[in-house]
C-alpha positions as CSV (number, residue, x, y, z in Angstrom):
1,M,54.9,21.2,37.5
2,S,53.3,24.1,37.3
3,T,55.2,27.2,35.5
4,E,55.0,29.3,38.7
5,A,56.7,26.3,41.0
6,R,59.6,26.1,38.5
7,G,62.8,28.0,39.3
8,K,61.6,28.1,42.7
9,T,64.1,26.5,45.4
10,H,61.4,26.7,48.5
11,I,58.0,25.3,49.4
12,D,55.9,28.4,50.6
13,I,54.0,26.2,53.1
14,Y,51.9,29.3,54.2
15,D,50.0,29.0,50.6
16,R,47.3,26.4,50.6
17,A,47.6,25.7,46.5
18,T,51.4,25.2,46.8
19,R,51.0,23.1,49.9
20,E,48.4,20.9,47.7
21,V,50.6,20.6,44.7
22,W,53.9,19.7,46.5
23,A,52.0,17.4,48.9
24,Q,50.7,15.3,45.6
25,R,54.1,15.7,44.1
26,F,55.7,14.2,46.9
27,G,52.8,11.6,47.3
28,V,52.4,12.6,51.1
29,T,49.3,14.5,52.9
30,E,49.7,18.0,53.6
31,D,50.3,17.4,57.6
32,R,52.9,15.0,56.3
33,L,54.5,18.0,54.3
34,R,54.1,20.3,57.0
35,K,56.2,18.5,59.5
36,A,58.7,17.7,57.0
37,V,59.1,21.4,56.3
38,T,59.4,22.0,60.1
39,M,61.8,19.3,60.4
40,V,64.1,20.2,57.8
41,G,62.9,24.0,56.4
42,S,61.2,24.8,53.3
43,R,63.9,23.9,51.1
44,I,62.5,21.8,48.2
45,T,65.5,19.5,47.8
46,S,65.8,19.4,51.7
47,V,62.2,18.3,52.5
48,A,62.8,15.7,49.3
49,A,65.8,14.2,50.9
50,Y,63.9,14.2,54.3
51,L,60.7,12.4,52.3
52,E,63.2,10.2,50.3
53,R,62.0,11.2,47.4
54,P,63.7,13.1,44.1
55,A,62.7,16.6,44.0
56,S,62.2,16.6,39.9
């Protein structure tokens, strides 16, 4: 994970580079990531739980 992403608690879904990084990290498409954020909010742990993936 990049230094910029460390220590953050939320995914900035409006930032393209951030979306790409988190989509790749969770192994999903950017569209799936956007849908997850719409469903549970932008907190990384919530998105990870929704996608059933660890947040580490």
